[in-house]
C-alpha positions as CSV (number, residue, x, y, z in Angstrom):
1,M,52.5,-9.5,-19.9
2,Q,51.2,-6.0,-20.6
3,D,48.9,-4.4,-23.1
4,T,50.9,-1.3,-24.0
5,I,53.3,-2.7,-26.7
6,S,52.5,-2.9,-30.3
7,P,51.5,-6.5,-31.2
8,V,53.1,-8.6,-33.9
9,P,50.8,-9.1,-37.0
10,A,48.5,-12.1,-36.6
11,E,49.8,-13.7,-39.9
12,R,53.4,-13.8,-38.5
13,I,52.2,-15.2,-35.2
14,E,50.3,-18.0,-37.0
15,Q,53.4,-18.8,-39.0
16,I,55.4,-19.2,-35.8
17,V,52.8,-21.4,-34.1
18,Q,52.5,-23.7,-37.1
19,S,56.3,-24.0,-37.5
20,E,56.9,-24.7,-33.8
21,L,54.0,-27.2,-33.4
22,Q,54.7,-28.7,-36.9
23,A,51.0,-28.8,-37.8
24,P,48.5,-26.5,-39.5
25,L,46.7,-24.2,-37.1
26,S,43.3,-25.7,-37.9
27,E,44.5,-29.2,-36.8
28,V,45.5,-28.0,-33.4
29,F,42.9,-25.4,-32.6
30,E,39.2,-25.1,-33.1
31,S,39.7,-21.4,-33.0
32,F,42.6,-19.0,-32.6
33,D,42.0,-15.3,-31.8
34,R,44.0,-13.1,-34.0
35,Q,43.9,-10.1,-31.6
36,P,46.3,-10.7,-28.7
37,L,45.1,-10.5,-25.1
38,A,48.4,-9.0,-23.9
39,T,51.8,-8.2,-25.4
40,A,55.3,-7.8,-23.9
41,S,58.8,-7.2,-25.2
42,M,59.5,-11.0,-25.5
43,A,56.1,-12.5,-26.3
44,Q,52.4,-12.0,-26.7
45,V,49.4,-14.1,-25.7
46,H,46.4,-15.2,-27.8
47,R,43.2,-16.8,-26.6
48,A,42.4,-20.1,-28.4
49,V,40.2,-23.2,-28.2
50,L,41.6,-26.7,-28.6
51,R,39.9,-29.3,-30.7
52,D,38.6,-30.9,-27.5
53,G,36.9,-27.7,-26.5
54,S,39.5,-26.6,-23.9
55,V,40.0,-22.8,-23.7
56,V,43.7,-22.0,-23.6
57,A,46.1,-19.1,-23.6
58,V,48.9,-19.4,-26.2
59,K,52.1,-17.5,-25.5
60,V,54.1,-16.9,-28.6
61,Q,57.7,-15.5,-28.7
62,R,58.0,-12.4,-30.8
63,P,60.2,-12.9,-34.0
64,G,63.8,-11.7,-33.8
65,V,63.8,-11.4,-30.0
66,R,66.7,-13.8,-29.5
67,Q,68.9,-12.1,-32.1
68,R,68.3,-8.7,-30.6
69,I,69.0,-9.9,-27.1
70,E,72.3,-11.6,-28.2
71,I,73.4,-8.3,-29.8
72,D,72.5,-6.3,-26.6
73,L,74.3,-8.8,-24.4
74,E,77.4,-8.6,-26.5
75,V,77.4,-4.8,-26.1
76,L,76.9,-5.2,-22.4
77,R,79.8,-7.7,-22.1
78,E,82.2,-5.3,-23.9
79,V,81.1,-2.4,-21.7
80,A,81.5,-4.5,-18.5
81,R,84.9,-5.8,-19.5
82,F,86.1,-2.3,-20.4
83,A,84.7,-0.8,-17.1
84,T,86.3,-3.6,-15.1
85,L,89.7,-3.1,-16.6
86,H,89.8,0.7,-16.6
87,T,87.5,1.9,-13.8
88,A,87.3,1.3,-10.1
89,I,83.5,1.1,-10.3
90,G,83.6,-1.8,-12.8
91,A,85.7,-4.0,-10.5
92,R,84.0,-2.9,-7.4
93,Y,80.5,-3.8,-8.5
94,G,81.4,-7.0,-10.4
95,L,79.9,-5.8,-13.7
96,V,81.1,-8.9,-15.7
97,Q,79.4,-11.2,-13.2
98,M,76.2,-9.2,-13.4
99,V,76.1,-9.5,-17.2
100,R,76.8,-13.2,-17.0
101,E,73.9,-13.7,-14.6
102,L,71.6,-11.6,-16.8
103,E,72.6,-13.7,-19.8
104,M,71.8,-16.9,-18.0
105,S,68.4,-15.5,-16.9
106,L,67.5,-14.3,-20.3
107,N,68.4,-17.6,-22.0
108,Q,66.1,-19.4,-19.6
109,E,63.2,-17.0,-20.3
110,L,63.7,-17.4,-24.1
111,D,63.1,-21.2,-23.8
112,F,59.4,-21.7,-23.1
113,R,60.0,-25.4,-22.4
114,I,61.8,-24.3,-19.2
115,E,58.9,-22.1,-18.3
116,A,56.5,-25.0,-18.9
117,E,58.5,-27.2,-16.5
118,N,58.8,-24.3,-14.0
119,T,55.0,-23.8,-14.1
120,R,54.3,-27.5,-13.4
121,L,56.9,-27.5,-10.6
122,I,55.6,-24.4,-8.8
123,G,52.0,-25.7,-9.2
124,R,53.0,-28.9,-7.3
125,Q,54.8,-26.9,-4.6
126,I,51.8,-24.7,-3.8
127,A,49.2,-27.4,-4.0
128,D,48.8,-27.3,-0.2
129,F,47.6,-23.7,-0.4
130,P,43.9,-23.8,-1.5
131,K,43.8,-20.0,-2.1
132,L,46.6,-20.2,-4.7
133,C,46.8,-21.8,-8.1
134,T,48.8,-21.9,-11.4
135,P,47.6,-22.5,-15.0
136,M,47.8,-26.1,-16.4
137,V,50.4,-26.7,-19.0
138,Y,49.7,-28.5,-22.3
139,P,53.1,-29.9,-23.2
140,E,51.9,-31.5,-26.4
141,Y,51.1,-28.0,-27.7
142,S,54.2,-26.3,-26.4
143,S,57.8,-25.8,-27.7
144,Q,60.8,-23.6,-27.4
145,R,58.9,-20.6,-28.7
146,V,55.2,-21.5,-28.0
147,L,53.7,-22.2,-24.6
148,T,50.0,-23.3,-24.3
149,L,48.4,-23.0,-20.9
150,S,44.9,-23.3,-19.5
151,F,43.0,-20.1,-19.8
152,V,42.6,-18.4,-16.4
153,K,39.7,-16.0,-16.0
154,G,40.5,-13.2,-13.7
155,R,41.8,-9.7,-13.2
156,H,45.3,-8.4,-12.4
157,L,45.6,-7.9,-8.7
158,A,46.5,-4.2,-9.1
159,E,43.1,-3.6,-10.9
160,V,40.9,-5.1,-8.1
161,P,39.2,-2.4,-5.9
162,R,40.2,-2.4,-2.2
163,E,36.6,-2.9,-1.1
164,E,36.3,-6.0,-3.1
165,L,39.5,-7.5,-1.7
166,Q,38.3,-6.9,1.8
167,Q,35.2,-8.9,1.2
168,L,37.4,-11.9,0.1
169,D,39.4,-12.0,3.4
170,S,42.4,-10.6,1.6
171,K,44.6,-10.7,4.8
172,E,44.3,-14.5,4.9
173,I,45.0,-14.7,1.1
174,A,48.1,-12.5,1.7
175,R,49.2,-14.9,4.5
176,D,48.9,-17.9,2.2
177,L,50.8,-16.0,-0.5
178,L,53.7,-15.1,1.7
179,S,53.8,-18.6,3.4
180,A,53.8,-20.2,0.0
181,Y,56.9,-18.3,-1.0
182,M,58.6,-19.0,2.3
183,K,58.0,-22.7,1.6
184,Q,59.5,-22.4,-1.9
185,I,62.6,-20.6,-0.5
186,A,63.2,-22.6,2.7
187,I,61.9,-26.1,1.9
188,D,61.6,-26.6,-1.9
189,G,64.6,-24.6,-2.9
190,V,62.9,-23.5,-6.1
191,F,60.9,-20.2,-6.1
192,H,59.1,-17.9,-8.5
193,C,61.1,-14.6,-8.9
194,D,58.4,-12.4,-10.4
195,P,55.4,-12.3,-8.0
196,H,54.6,-8.6,-8.7
197,P,50.9,-7.6,-9.0
198,G,51.0,-7.7,-12.8
199,N,51.8,-11.5,-12.7
200,I,49.1,-12.3,-10.2
201,L,45.4,-12.7,-11.2
202,L,42.4,-12.7,-8.9
203,T,40.3,-15.5,-10.4
204,D,36.5,-15.5,-10.6
205,D,36.4,-18.0,-7.7
206,G,38.4,-15.8,-5.4
207,R,41.8,-17.5,-5.7
208,L,45.2,-16.0,-6.7
209,A,46.6,-17.4,-9.9
210,L,50.4,-17.0,-10.2
211,M,51.6,-16.4,-13.8
212,D,54.8,-16.1,-15.8
213,F,57.4,-18.6,-14.6
214,G,60.1,-17.7,-17.0
215,M,62.4,-16.8,-14.2
216,V,62.8,-18.9,-11.1
217,G,65.5,-19.0,-8.4
218,R,67.2,-22.2,-7.1
219,F,68.9,-22.8,-3.8
220,D,70.9,-26.0,-3.0
221,A,70.7,-27.5,0.5
222,G,73.5,-25.3,1.9
223,Q,72.0,-22.2,0.5
224,K,68.6,-23.0,1.9
225,D,70.1,-23.4,5.4
226,K,71.9,-20.1,5.1
227,M,68.7,-18.4,3.9
228,I,66.7,-19.7,6.8
229,L,69.3,-18.5,9.3
230,F,69.5,-15.1,7.5
231,L,65.8,-14.5,7.4
232,L,65.3,-15.7,11.0
233,A,68.1,-13.5,12.2
234,F,66.7,-10.5,10.3
235,S,63.2,-11.1,11.7
236,E,64.7,-11.4,15.2
237,R,66.6,-8.1,14.9
238,L,70.0,-9.9,15.3
239,G,72.1,-7.6,13.2
240,E,75.4,-9.3,14.1
241,R,74.1,-12.7,13.1
242,V,72.8,-11.3,9.8
243,A,76.2,-9.9,9.0
244,D,77.9,-13.2,10.0
245,T,75.5,-15.3,7.9
246,Y,76.0,-12.9,4.9
247,L,79.8,-13.1,5.1
248,D,79.4,-16.9,5.3
249,M,77.8,-16.9,1.9
250,I,80.8,-15.2,0.2
251,E,84.6,-15.1,0.2
252,P,85.3,-11.9,2.2
253,P,87.7,-9.6,0.2
254,E,91.1,-8.8,1.5
255,G,91.2,-5.6,3.6
256,L,87.6,-5.9,4.6
257,D,86.7,-3.8,7.7
258,Q,84.5,-6.6,9.1
259,Q,83.7,-4.6,12.3
260,G,82.6,-1.6,10.3
261,F,80.5,-3.8,7.9
262,T,78.8,-5.5,10.8
263,Q,78.0,-2.2,12.4
264,D,76.4,-1.0,9.2
265,I,74.3,-4.2,9.0
266,C,73.2,-3.8,12.6
267,G,72.1,-0.2,11.9
268,L,70.2,-1.3,8.8
269,V,68.4,-4.1,10.7
270,S,67.5,-1.8,13.6
271,R,66.2,0.9,11.3
272,Y,63.8,-1.4,9.5
273,H,62.5,-2.8,12.7
274,D,61.9,0.7,14.1
275,M,59.6,1.6,11.2
276,S,56.2,2.8,12.3
277,G,53.4,0.4,12.7
278,G,55.7,-2.6,12.6
279,R,55.2,-2.9,8.8
280,M,58.5,-3.6,7.1
281,G,59.1,-4.1,3.4
282,L,61.7,-6.9,3.5
283,G,62.4,-6.5,-0.2
284,T,63.4,-2.9,0.3
285,A,65.5,-3.9,3.2
286,L,67.4,-6.5,1.2
287,L,67.9,-3.9,-1.6
288,D,69.4,-1.5,0.9
289,L,71.6,-4.3,2.2
290,T,73.1,-4.9,-1.3
291,R,73.7,-1.2,-1.7
292,L,75.5,-1.3,1.7
293,A,77.5,-4.3,0.6
294,Y,78.7,-2.5,-2.6
295,A,79.6,0.6,-0.5
296,N,81.8,-1.6,1.6
297,R,83.2,-3.3,-1.5
298,V,81.7,-6.6,-0.4
299,P,80.5,-9.0,-3.1
300,V,76.8,-9.7,-3.4
301,P,76.0,-13.4,-3.9
302,T,73.6,-14.4,-6.6
303,S,71.3,-16.1,-4.0
304,M,70.9,-12.7,-2.3
305,T,70.1,-10.9,-5.5
306,L,67.4,-13.4,-6.4
307,L,66.0,-13.3,-2.9
308,G,65.9,-9.5,-2.9
309,K,64.2,-9.4,-6.3
310,T,61.6,-11.9,-5.2
311,M,60.8,-10.2,-1.9
312,L,60.7,-6.8,-3.5
313,N,58.1,-8.0,-5.9
314,L,56.2,-9.8,-3.2
315,D,56.1,-6.6,-1.1
316,G,54.1,-5.0,-3.8
317,A,51.5,-7.8,-3.9
318,I,51.3,-8.0,-0.1
319,S,50.7,-4.3,0.1
320,V,47.8,-4.5,-2.3
321,L,46.2,-7.4,-0.6
322,S,46.8,-6.4,3.1
323,P,48.7,-3.3,3.9
324,E,48.4,-3.9,7.6
325,L,50.0,-7.4,7.5
326,D,53.3,-7.6,9.3
327,P,55.5,-9.9,7.1
328,V,58.3,-9.9,9.6
329,A,56.3,-11.7,12.2
330,L,55.0,-14.2,9.7
331,I,58.5,-14.9,8.3
332,R,59.8,-15.3,11.8
333,N,57.1,-17.8,12.8
334,Y,57.4,-19.7,9.6
335,M,61.2,-20.0,9.8
336,L,61.0,-21.1,13.4
337,D,58.6,-23.9,12.4
338,V,61.0,-25.0,9.7
339,M,63.9,-25.0,12.1
340,F,62.0,-27.1,14.7
341,K,60.8,-29.5,12.0
342,R,64.4,-30.0,10.7
343,V,65.6,-30.6,14.3
344,G,62.8,-33.1,14.8
345,D,63.6,-34.9,11.5
346,Q,67.1,-35.4,12.9
347,F,65.6,-37.6,15.6
348,S,63.9,-40.0,13.4
349,P,64.2,-43.7,14.5
350,G,66.6,-44.5,11.6
351,R,69.0,-41.6,12.4
352,V,68.9,-42.3,16.2
353,F,69.8,-45.9,15.5
354,A,72.7,-44.8,13.3
355,W,74.0,-42.5,16.0
356,V,73.8,-45.3,18.6
357,L,75.8,-47.5,16.4
358,D,78.4,-44.8,15.8
359,M,78.7,-44.1,19.5
360,K,79.0,-47.9,20.2
361,H,81.8,-48.1,17.7
362,L,83.5,-45.1,19.2
363,F,83.4,-46.4,22.8
364,E,84.6,-49.9,21.7
365,N,87.7,-48.6,20.0
366,A,88.5,-45.7,22.4
367,P,90.5,-47.8,24.9
368,R,92.7,-49.5,22.3
369,R,93.4,-46.2,20.5
370,T,94.1,-44.4,23.8
371,D,96.6,-47.2,24.7
372,I,98.4,-46.8,21.4
373,I,98.7,-43.0,21.8
374,L,100.0,-43.3,25.4
375,G,102.5,-46.0,24.3
376,K,103.9,-43.8,21.6
377,L,104.1,-40.9,24.0
378,A,106.0,-43.0,26.6
379,D,108.5,-44.2,24.0
380,D,109.0,-40.7,22.6
381,R,107.6,-41.9,19.2
382,L,104.6,-39.6,19.1
383,T,104.8,-37.2,16.2
384,V,102.5,-34.3,15.3
385,R,102.2,-33.2,11.7
386,L,101.4,-29.5,11.3
387,D,100.3,-28.5,7.8
388,V,100.4,-24.7,7.4
389,E,99.2,-23.2,4.2
390,R,101.8,-21.0,2.3
391,L,104.4,-21.9,4.9
392,E,107.3,-21.4,2.5
393,Q,106.0,-18.0,1.5
394,T,105.5,-17.0,5.2
395,T,109.0,-18.3,6.1
396,Q,110.6,-16.3,3.3
397,T,108.7,-13.2,4.4
398,L,109.8,-13.7,8.1
399,S,113.4,-14.3,6.9
400,K,113.5,-11.1,5.0
401,A,112.1,-9.2,7.9
402,A,114.6,-10.7,10.3
403,T,117.5,-9.9,7.9
404,R,116.4,-6.3,7.6
405,M,116.1,-6.0,11.4
406,A,119.6,-7.5,11.9
407,V,121.1,-5.1,9.4
408,G,119.3,-2.2,11.1
409,V,120.5,-3.3,14.5
410,L,124.1,-3.7,13.3
411,A,124.1,-0.3,11.5
412,G,122.7,1.3,14.6
413,S,125.3,-0.4,16.8
414,L,128.1,0.7,14.6
415,L,126.8,4.3,14.5
416,I,126.5,4.4,18.3
417,G,129.9,2.7,18.9
418,G,131.7,4.9,16.5
419,G,130.2,8.0,18.1
420,Q,131.3,6.9,21.5
421,V,134.9,6.2,20.3
422,L,135.1,9.5,18.6
423,S,133.9,11.3,21.7
424,A,136.5,9.5,23.8
425,L,139.3,10.5,21.5
426,I,138.2,14.1,21.5
427,R,138.1,14.2,25.3
428,T,141.7,12.7,25.7
429,G,143.0,15.1,23.1
430,A,144.3,12.4,20.9
431,V,142.7,13.8,17.8
432,G,144.2,17.3,18.4
433,R,147.8,16.0,19.1
434,R,147.7,14.0,15.8
435,H,147.0,17.3,13.9
436,E,149.9,19.0,15.7
């Protein structure tokens, strides 16, 4: 939320709150400030006091926002469809998919019930980090267009003087912040996408309060594993592994120069590791990686877009807190710890017992199955079924090629043979005598 957009009149805001909460303002709040604390394109925030004396921040969606966004999205959809059908750039950059992802993201941000649940979820995920916090949600005073949160006293991170941050051990706070996001990405699979300095407050007690959870990213189990491998390979300067992991996230397009793409990725990884001072903005690196993918006509997975957006915003917050912090080393150590923990979890007593039973079953049945296979082989009854995809199409293609080759060989043979016969006739004079 910012304070540079013209606010909606207080009377209209009060009407929206009463309509959404289905109660007069005086029944819900002891007081409600008519002047907003901050405004943005989608909503504005007002300070209020509940009947029990709790100080809260009430986020109210601006009137007409949904309708304007739907109109804008319809225009973008038409432009994307036209560009995809009639230009190389539209198909190359996947504009239709981009608009679809933007529509999904905006629809989530327009429903404050989703933001309320996201706020509670992220709050639980970062509970192990004492230097971080989130506001408390009041679900009984929240709806699709109204979100009521505990009031957090503090200043935007970008407004805090550097000298004051140094007195608070800002490097340790930056470590906690980055570690919390690595946990969200690699372990929880749900992460806050907008951790820029404007959405982070330094509270009066020296903690960082994360705000505005309208947009979160989600990874399933497979995507989490791939992201761990990707970030670990990037931090270890393994360019080829980065390229392989990236291509494993997508369906590589036909005609892809995989070797050239891999070389470009290796150059990108090396360039960022060679930056002076060992300080690398991973968000910037991921942004360059998506540009490189587009240049090679390689699709960019949604998971990579979300990760890049998150890390780019996080780079800004980390640079404010501790410009000297090397995020690459922290990411590498954290991802290694996650990998070792996952390997250790595989050796839990229950899993080991299950593996022992599987191996026991395998060894008990191996002699009988081996005897069956050898018996069929001795009696010439062993058959092997080979299932080749598109075999019929491949056979037809080979048949056409063989036919063309046969016709070409036959035509060449006739031409050479005819030439030799004609040459022999000329040498013997048979052709000349016939004319006489």
